[in-house]
C-alpha positions in Angstrom: 0.2 0.0 -0.3 2.8 2.2 0.9 4.1 2.3 -2.9 0.8 2.4 -4.8 1.9 -0.1 -7.2 -0.5 -0.6 -11.2 -0.8 -0.9 -14.8 0.6 2.5 -15.0 4.3 1.2 -13.9 6.9 -1.1 -15.8 9.4 -3.1 -14.0 12.6 -4.5 -14.9 13.2 -8.3 -14.4 16.8 -7.5 -13.6 17.9 -10.4 -11.5 18.2 -13.8 -12.3 15.3 -16.2 -10.8 17.6 -18.1 -8.5 17.9 -15.1 -6.8 14.2 -14.3 -4.8 15.0 -10.3 -5.4 13.3 -11.3 -8.6 9.9 -13.0 -7.2 9.1 -9.5 -6.0 9.9 -7.9 -9.9 7.9 -10.7 -11.4 4.8 -10.6 -9.0 5.1 -6.5 -8.2 4.6 -5.8 -11.5 2.3 -8.6 -13.0 0.1 -8.9 -10.3 -1.0 -5.0 -10.2 -1.4 -5.4 -13.9 2.0 -3.6 -14.6 4.5 -4.3 -17.6 7.2 -6.0 -17.2 10.2 -5.6 -18.8 12.9 -8.7 -19.1 17.0 -7.3 -19.3 18.9 -9.0 -21.4 22.1 -10.7 -19.2 24.5 -8.3 -21.1 22.6 -5.2 -21.2 22.7 -5.9 -16.4 26.2 -6.5 -17.0 26.6 -2.2 -19.1 25.3 0.4 -17.0 25.3 2.6 -20.2 23.0 -0.1 -21.7 21.1 -0.7 -19.0 20.4 3.5 -18.6 19.0 4.0 -21.9 16.8 1.0 -21.5 15.2 2.7 -18.7 14.6 5.8 -20.4 13.9 3.9 -23.5 11.5 2.0 -21.8 9.6 4.7 -19.3 10.8 2.3 -16.6 8.9 3.4 -13.1 10.0 0.9 -10.6 13.4 -0.8 -10.6 14.8 -2.9 -7.9 18.8 -3.0 -6.9 21.4 -4.5 -4.7 23.7 -1.9 -4.4 26.3 -2.9 -5.5 24.3 -3.5 -8.8 23.2 0.5 -8.7 26.4 2.4 -8.3 27.7 2.1 -11.7 24.3 3.0 -12.7 24.2 6.1 -10.5 26.8 7.1 -11.8 25.8 6.8 -16.1 22.7 8.5 -14.7 24.4 11.8 -12.9 26.1 12.3 -15.8 23.3 11.5 -18.4 21.2 14.7 -19.4 18.3 12.1 -20.2 15.2 12.0 -18.0 14.0 8.8 -16.0 10.9 8.0 -15.4 11.7 6.4 -11.8 9.0 6.5 -9.5 10.7 3.9 -7.5 13.7 2.4 -7.1 14.3 0.1 -4.3 17.4 -1.2 -2.4 17.5 -5.1 -1.8 20.0 -7.6 -0.9 22.9 -6.2 0.8 24.1 -3.8 2.9 23.0 -0.4 1.5 26.0 2.6 2.2 23.3 5.0 2.4 26.4 8.5 2.2 27.7 6.5 -1.6 23.7 8.0 -2.6 24.8 12.0 -2.0 25.4 11.9 -5.9 21.7 11.2 -6.7 20.4 13.7 -5.0 22.6 16.0 -5.8 21.8 15.1 -9.6 17.7 14.8 -8.7 17.9 17.7 -5.6 17.8 17.1 -1.9 14.3 17.0 -1.8 14.4 13.8 -3.8 12.4 10.6 -2.4 11.7 7.7 -5.0 14.9 5.6 -3.3 13.4 3.1 -0.8 15.8 0.7 1.2 14.7 -2.8 2.3 16.5 -4.8 3.8 15.4 -8.5 3.2 16.2 -12.2 3.9 15.6 -15.5 1.7 13.8 -17.0 5.0 11.0 -14.4 4.3 10.9 -14.1 0.5 11.8 -11.1 -0.1 11.9 -8.1 2.4 11.2 -7.5 5.8 11.6 -3.7 6.2 11.0 -0.6 4.5 12.8 2.9 4.6 12.8 5.9 2.4 15.9 7.6 2.1 16.4 11.3 2.2 19.5 13.8 2.3 19.3 13.9 5.3 20.3 10.0 5.5 23.5 10.6 3.7 24.9 13.2 6.1 25.3 10.6 8.2 27.0 6.9 9.2 25.2 3.9 9.1 22.4 1.9 7.3 18.8 2.4 8.0 16.8 -0.1 7.0 13.4 0.8 8.9 10.3 -0.4 10.8 9.1 -4.5 9.7 6.3 -4.8 6.9 2.8 -5.6 8.0 2.9 -9.3 8.1 6.3 -9.2 10.2 8.0 -8.4 13.5 11.3 -7.4 14.3 12.9 -7.6 17.4 16.9 -6.9 18.6 17.6 -9.3 21.1 21.0 -9.9 23.1 22.3 -13.4 23.6 19.1 -14.1 26.7 16.5 -12.9 23.6 16.2 -9.8 25.5 15.5 -6.6 23.6 18.2 -4.6 23.8 18.2 -0.9 24.9 18.7 1.9 22.0 21.8 2.4 20.7 23.2 -1.0 21.8 23.8 -3.8 19.4 21.9 -7.1 19.0 21.0 -9.9 17.6 18.1 -8.7 14.7 15.1 -11.5 14.6 12.5 -11.7 12.3 9.1 -12.8 13.0 5.0 -13.2 12.1 3.0 -14.5 9.4 5.8 -13.8 6.5 8.2 -16.4 8.1 9.2 -19.1 6.4 8.7 -22.3 8.4 11.9 -24.1 8.2 14.6 -25.6 5.9 13.4 -28.4 3.7 15.1 -31.4 5.1 17.4 -29.7 7.2 15.6 -30.2 11.0 18.9 -29.7 13.1 19.3 -26.3 10.5 16.1 -25.7 11.7 15.9 -26.2 15.3 19.3 -23.6 15.3 17.7 -20.9 13.2 13.7 -20.9 13.8 13.7 -20.2 17.5 10.5 -20.2 19.5 9.4 -16.4 19.6 9.5 -15.3 23.5 7.1 -12.3 22.7 4.1 -14.6 21.3 0.8 -16.2 22.9 0.4 -18.4 20.1 3.6 -20.8 19.8 5.2 -18.4 17.2 8.7 -18.6 15.8 11.7 -16.1 15.5 14.1 -16.8 12.8 17.9 -15.2 13.9 19.3 -13.8 11.0 23.4 -13.3 12.1 22.8 -9.8 11.6 23.8 -7.3 13.8 21.5 -4.2 14.6 20.5 -1.4 16.8 17.5 0.7 17.2 19.0 4.5 15.9 15.5 6.4 17.0 11.8 5.3 17.3 10.6 2.4 14.5 14.1 2.9 12.9 16.7 0.2 12.8 20.1 0.2 11.5 21.9 -2.1 10.3 25.7 -3.1 11.6 27.3 -5.9 10.4 27.3 -10.1 10.4 27.9 -12.3 13.8 29.5 -14.5 11.8 32.1 -14.4 8.6 28.5 -15.0 5.7 29.4 -12.0 3.6 27.0 -11.2 0.2 27.9 -10.4 -3.6 24.9 -9.3 -5.2 22.9 -10.5 -2.9 24.0 -14.3 -3.2 25.5 -15.6 0.5 28.8 -16.6 0.2 30.2 -18.5 3.5 33.8 -17.7 3.5 34.1 -21.0 5.6 33.8 -23.2 3.0 35.2 -21.7 0.0 38.6 -21.9 2.6 37.1 -25.9 2.4 37.7 -26.0 -0.3 40.9 -24.1 -1.4 42.6 -26.4 1.2 41.2 -29.7 -0.9 43.5 -28.8 -3.7 47.4 -30.1 -3.2 49.1 -27.0 -3.6 47.6 -25.6 -1.6 49.2 -26.0 2.2 46.3 -23.4 4.1 
């Protein structure tokens, strides 16, 4: 409801269908009668060509990981061509808000079409909603906003107690939009999907492994990871798995 998507919107299918961001792109467009433009793979690798496609197709809703948006932003800020974008929606990895300053310099400090939506695969697709304003670029951090209506979100300590404002804890997600668990992986499900201490109906919370803190009322800021997991273009990478594979090679000692 916050977006007002409709048949007037033109979306791009920019991401691989192996990445859950594509679920939002496909059904966000088609379930509201919008038009979905499938972006050829070679165009996704060229910010100049992709920018041209956005202009020619009159794209109004663009979904991007922050790392993919950076080169596109440089092209858009240098171009005299007008974009039709109503929204640029970020997800898939942490957003460096300060890096968006050139966008506001090009399109004005009152620009209001940038939205950060933190998400995890276990909720398919998004968890939070946070419009990004020019003032956000003047301070460090990555505000991820408030939970969308079908989810709940808590920042808890190791004993599942809510942390105080400004203190760091692990982000936990629950409510109707949460998955039931991992298919045929009961032990991992038990480890990550834990009983919800705030639910009287036997609900569960998902331990995201993400560190966060309350920056202000209703706004949570992403801090980092508890483990060594990183994300590249939205894909989860476990560094331990890479290390283990490299150590299998006869020419690698450590």
